[in-house]
MARKEVEX-81103 format. One record per atom (N, C-alpha, C, O): x, y, z; residue number from 1; residue in one letter. Coordinates in nm, 4 decimals. Example, Ala and Ser with C-alpha at 12.3 -4.5 7.8 and 13.67 -1.06 7.14 Angstrom:
1.3190/-0.5690/0.7800/1/a
1.2300/-0.4500/0.7800/1/a
1.3200/-0.3300/0.7800/1/a
1.4236/-0.3319/0.8465/1/a
1.2850/-0.2250/0.7080/2/s
1.3670/-0.1060/0.7140/2/s
1.2900/0.0030/0.7870/2/s
1.3409/0.1138/0.8039/2/s
This chain:
6.2075/-9.5260/0.6770/1/g
6.1349/-9.5413/0.8003/1/g
6.0531/-9.4201/0.8371/1/g
5.9941/-9.4170/0.9451/1/g
6.0473/-9.3194/0.7506/2/a
5.9700/-9.1994/0.7832/2/a
5.8210/-9.2295/0.7759/2/a
5.7759/-9.3023/0.6875/2/a
5.7456/-9.1736/0.8687/3/t
5.6001/-9.1895/0.8686/3/t
5.5356/-9.0526/0.8800/3/t
5.5960/-8.9578/0.9301/3/t
5.4121/-9.0436/0.8330/4/l
5.3378/-8.9182/0.8425/4/l
5.2941/-8.8952/0.9859/4/l
5.2525/-8.9881/1.0552/4/l
5.3037/-8.7720/1.0293/5/g
5.2566/-8.7354/1.1616/5/g
5.1084/-8.7022/1.1586/5/g
5.0483/-8.6910/1.0518/5/g
5.0514/-8.6870/1.2745/6/a
4.9082/-8.6590/1.2865/6/a
4.8702/-8.5242/1.2271/6/a
4.7551/-8.5037/1.1886/6/a
4.9664/-8.4314/1.2194/7/k
4.9350/-8.2962/1.1734/7/k
4.9961/-8.2634/1.0381/7/k
5.0170/-8.1459/1.0081/7/k
5.0258/-8.3641/0.9547/8/n
5.0734/-8.3342/0.8194/8/n
4.9597/-8.2695/0.7424/8/n
4.8565/-8.3321/0.7180/8/n
4.9791/-8.1436/0.7041/9/e
4.8745/-8.0726/0.6307/9/e
4.9360/-7.9623/0.5481/9/e
5.0468/-7.9159/0.5748/9/e
4.8614/-7.9212/0.4467/10/l
4.9046/-7.8123/0.3594/10/l
4.7829/-7.7277/0.3266/10/l
4.6807/-7.7785/0.2804/10/l
4.7953/-7.5971/0.3513/11/h
4.6897/-7.5012/0.3207/11/h
4.7459/-7.4041/0.2174/11/h
4.8560/-7.3518/0.2345/11/h
4.6713/-7.3803/0.1113/12/i
4.7118/-7.2814/0.0117/12/i
4.5954/-7.1856/-0.0089/12/i
4.4861/-7.2264/-0.0480/12/i
4.6198/-7.0603/0.0174/13/a
4.5195/-6.9536/0.0028/13/a
4.3892/-6.9901/0.0729/13/a
4.2808/-6.9678/0.0191/13/a
4.4001/-7.0465/0.1935/14/g
4.2819/-7.0795/0.2722/14/g
4.2181/-7.2131/0.2385/14/g
4.1220/-7.2532/0.3041/14/g
4.2691/-7.2831/0.1378/15/t
4.2158/-7.4140/0.1001/15/t
4.3011/-7.5233/0.1628/15/t
4.4235/-7.5216/0.1506/15/t
4.2371/-7.6175/0.2294/16/v
4.3075/-7.7302/0.2889/16/v
4.3208/-7.8385/0.1824/16/v
4.2210/-7.8851/0.1274/16/v
4.4458/-7.8787/0.1534/17/l
4.4701/-7.9816/0.0529/17/l
4.4744/-8.1191/0.1183/17/l
4.5097/-8.1323/0.2355/17/l
4.4377/-8.2226/0.0403/18/k
4.4317/-8.3593/0.0924/18/k
4.5593/-8.4359/0.0576/18/k
4.6056/-8.4351/-0.0564/18/k
4.6145/-8.5022/0.1600/19/i
4.7334/-8.5855/0.1397/19/i
4.7003/-8.6958/0.0395/19/i
4.5933/-8.7564/0.0452/19/i
4.7924/-8.7204/-0.0510/20/d
4.7868/-8.8220/-0.1558/20/d
4.6905/-8.7894/-0.2693/20/d
4.7014/-8.8487/-0.3767/20/d
4.5971/-8.6978/-0.2494/21/d
4.5111/-8.6515/-0.3590/21/d
4.5668/-8.5229/-0.4187/21/d
4.5783/-8.5099/-0.5405/21/d
4.6011/-8.4280/-0.3319/22/d
4.6469/-8.2966/-0.3758/22/d
4.7965/-8.2746/-0.3563/22/d
4.8567/-8.1946/-0.4279/22/d
4.8574/-8.3442/-0.2606/23/f
5.0003/-8.3302/-0.2359/23/f
5.0525/-8.4553/-0.1666/23/f
4.9762/-8.5326/-0.1088/23/f
5.1851/-8.4738/-0.1735/24/v
5.2495/-8.5878/-0.1084/24/v
5.3709/-8.5352/-0.0316/24/v
5.4641/-8.4825/-0.0924/24/v
5.3708/-8.5490/0.1015/25/p
5.4901/-8.5098/0.1772/25/p
5.6068/-8.6008/0.1384/25/p
5.5879/-8.7211/0.1204/25/p
5.7245/-8.5458/0.1256/26/i
5.8414/-8.6234/0.0867/26/i
5.9108/-8.6739/0.2128/26/i
5.9220/-8.6020/0.3121/26/i
5.9572/-8.7983/0.2071/27/a
6.0139/-8.8642/0.3253/27/a
6.1318/-8.7889/0.3866/27/a
6.1538/-8.7987/0.5073/27/a
6.2079/-8.7142/0.3072/28/f
6.3215/-8.6432/0.3649/28/f
6.2853/-8.5034/0.4125/28/f
6.3733/-8.4277/0.4538/28/f
6.1574/-8.4678/0.4074/29/s
6.1139/-8.3377/0.4575/29/s
6.1290/-8.3332/0.6088/29/s
6.1219/-8.4364/0.6756/29/s
6.1495/-8.2159/0.6615/30/d
6.1634/-8.1972/0.8044/30/d
6.0328/-8.1415/0.8595/30/d
5.9474/-8.0953/0.7840/30/d
6.0181/-8.1461/0.9893/31/t
5.9035/-8.0860/1.0550/31/t
5.9230/-7.9349/1.0555/31/t
6.0232/-7.8842/1.1061/31/t
5.8275/-7.8647/0.9995/32/a
5.8402/-7.7192/0.9921/32/a
5.7057/-7.6573/0.9598/32/a
5.6122/-7.7245/0.9162/32/a
5.6992/-7.5285/0.9823/33/q
5.5837/-7.4498/0.9410/33/q
5.6383/-7.3354/0.8585/33/q
5.7363/-7.2715/0.8967/33/q
5.5747/-7.3094/0.7449/34/f
5.6251/-7.2064/0.6547/34/f
5.5084/-7.1365/0.5897/34/f
5.4137/-7.2011/0.5448/34/f
5.5142/-7.0082/0.5844/35/d
5.4119/-6.9284/0.5171/35/d
5.4849/-6.8413/0.4179/35/d
5.5638/-6.7551/0.4566/35/d
5.4595/-6.8630/0.2904/36/g
5.5292/-6.7839/0.1899/36/g
5.4799/-6.8141/0.0507/36/g
5.3886/-6.8945/0.0321/36/g
5.5399/-6.7501/-0.0463/37/p
5.4971/-6.7668/-0.1848/37/p
5.5386/-6.9034/-0.2411/37/p
5.6367/-6.9636/-0.1975/37/p
5.4613/-6.9497/-0.3387/38/l
5.4908/-7.0737/-0.4093/38/l
5.5474/-7.0423/-0.5461/38/l
5.5108/-6.9426/-0.6083/38/l
5.6377/-7.1285/-0.5931/39/v
5.6817/-7.1229/-0.7332/39/v
5.6693/-7.2641/-0.7902/39/v
5.7004/-7.3615/-0.7217/39/v
5.6249/-7.2753/-0.9125/40/f
5.6078/-7.4035/-0.9788/40/f
5.7194/-7.4216/-1.0802/40/f
5.7455/-7.3328/-1.1613/40/f
5.7862/-7.5387/-1.0755/41/v
5.8992/-7.5624/-1.1658/41/v
5.8853/-7.6932/-1.2445/41/v
5.9853/-7.7591/-1.2734/41/v
5.7630/-7.7305/-1.2787/42/g
5.7450/-7.8540/-1.3565/42/g
5.8019/-7.9722/-1.2814/42/g
5.7642/-7.9974/-1.1670/42/g
5.8934/-8.0460/-1.3455/43/y
5.9592/-8.1595/-1.2801/43/y
6.0891/-8.1184/-1.2107/43/y
6.1562/-8.2034/-1.1521/43/y
6.1259/-7.9913/-1.2158/44/g
6.2461/-7.9434/-1.1490/44/g
6.3741/-7.9891/-1.2162/44/g
6.4771/-8.0050/-1.1507/44/g
6.3676/-8.0102/-1.3470/45/i
6.4834/-8.0617/-1.4209/45/i
6.5767/-7.9486/-1.4605/45/i
6.5336/-7.8449/-1.5110/45/i
6.7046/-7.9702/-1.4369/46/t
6.8097/-7.8827/-1.4869/46/t
6.9061/-7.9720/-1.5645/46/t
6.9744/-8.0558/-1.5057/46/t
6.9118/-7.9538/-1.6974/47/a
6.9959/-8.0390/-1.7830/47/a
7.0691/-7.9512/-1.8836/47/a
7.0256/-7.9379/-1.9980/47/a
7.1815/-7.8904/-1.8407/48/p
7.2542/-7.8001/-1.9309/48/p
7.2996/-7.8673/-2.0603/48/p
7.3096/-7.8014/-2.1639/48/p
7.3271/-7.9977/-2.0554/49/e
7.3704/-8.0673/-2.1763/49/e
7.2612/-8.0686/-2.2839/49/e
7.2904/-8.0878/-2.4020/49/e
7.1352/-8.0480/-2.2429/50/y
7.0233/-8.0401/-2.3374/50/y
6.9690/-7.8974/-2.3488/50/y
6.8667/-7.8732/-2.4128/50/y
7.0400/-7.8038/-2.2852/51/k
6.9976/-7.6634/-2.2824/51/k
6.8539/-7.6510/-2.2294/51/k
6.7703/-7.5802/-2.2855/51/k
6.8291/-7.7227/-2.1191/52/y
6.6956/-7.7250/-2.0595/52/y
6.7066/-7.6987/-1.9093/52/y
6.7917/-7.7564/-1.8415/52/y
6.6196/-7.6107/-1.8577/53/d
6.6215/-7.5787/-1.7156/53/d
6.4836/-7.5321/-1.6715/53/d
6.4400/-7.4228/-1.7080/53/d
6.4138/-7.6159/-1.5920/54/d
6.2822/-7.5767/-1.5401/54/d
6.2910/-7.4566/-1.4460/54/d
6.1908/-7.3895/-1.4215/54/d
6.4106/-7.4295/-1.3933/55/y
6.4288/-7.3165/-1.3018/55/y
6.4671/-7.1866/-1.3731/55/y
6.4810/-7.0829/-1.3083/55/y
6.4838/-7.1907/-1.5027/56/a
6.5249/-7.0709/-1.5779/56/a
6.4257/-6.9572/-1.5532/56/a
6.3051/-6.9722/-1.5733/56/a
6.4786/-6.8451/-1.5096/57/g
6.3954/-6.7269/-1.4870/57/g
6.3136/-6.7305/-1.3593/57/g
6.2317/-6.6416/-1.3364/57/g
6.3339/-6.8306/-1.2765/58/i
6.2568/-6.8426/-1.1527/58/i
6.3484/-6.8206/-1.0330/58/i
6.4533/-6.8839/-1.0212/58/i
6.3079/-6.7308/-0.9449/59/d
6.3803/-6.7086/-0.8200/59/d
6.3106/-6.7908/-0.7121/59/d
6.2016/-6.7547/-0.6678/59/d
6.3715/-6.8995/-0.6699/60/a
6.3117/-6.9885/-0.5699/60/a
6.3584/-6.9579/-0.4274/60/a
6.3225/-7.0294/-0.3339/60/a
6.4368/-6.8537/-0.4107/61/t
6.4893/-6.8190/-0.2792/61/t
6.3763/-6.7879/-0.1815/61/t
6.2895/-6.7053/-0.2096/61/t
6.3786/-6.8550/-0.0667/62/n
6.2797/-6.8338/0.0403/62/n
6.1363/-6.8580/-0.0056/62/n
6.0433/-6.7938/0.0433/62/n
6.1185/-6.9506/-0.0994/63/k
5.9859/-6.9840/-0.1496/63/k
5.9636/-7.1345/-0.1402/63/k
6.0590/-7.2117/-0.1311/63/k
5.8391/-7.1749/-0.1423/64/i
5.8038/-7.3159/-0.1491/64/i
5.8067/-7.3547/-0.2963/64/i
5.7360/-7.2957/-0.3780/64/i
5.8894/-7.4549/-0.3302/65/v
5.8999/-7.4992/-0.4687/65/v
5.8108/-7.6205/-0.4889/65/v
5.8265/-7.7229/-0.4225/65/v
5.7170/-7.6074/-0.5817/66/v
5.6231/-7.7145/-0.6129/66/v
5.6699/-7.7843/-0.7388/66/v
5.6917/-7.7197/-0.8414/66/v
5.6859/-7.9181/-0.7321/67/v
5.7330/-7.9957/-0.8470/67/v
5.6428/-8.1166/-0.8707/67/v
5.5816/-8.1695/-0.7779/67/v
5.6359/-8.1593/-0.9976/68/f
5.5715/-8.2865/-1.0310/68/f
5.6615/-8.4006/-0.9863/68/f
5.7833/-8.3844/-0.9787/68/f
5.6027/-8.5157/-0.9568/69/t
5.6819/-8.6366/-0.9316/69/t
5.6588/-8.7357/-1.0448/69/t
5.5614/-8.7255/-1.1195/69/t
5.7485/-8.8303/-1.0561/70/h
5.7438/-8.9374/-1.1565/70/h
5.7675/-8.8806/-1.2932/70/h
5.7675/-8.9545/-1.3916/70/h
């Protein structure tokens, strides 16, 4: 039942990104404002049984984590 608010927006380095073209807000996201560094983690997969971890070597603490969907 989550819906986008009138002010859903994302700015990166002064560039305004477009919803559904450049980014997609996730339904379980909360209302917030955050200014900080970004880290990219591919699809965000952690699979120790395959010795694979998109987060390996990445410190995501207090950062915006950008992931692919699908």
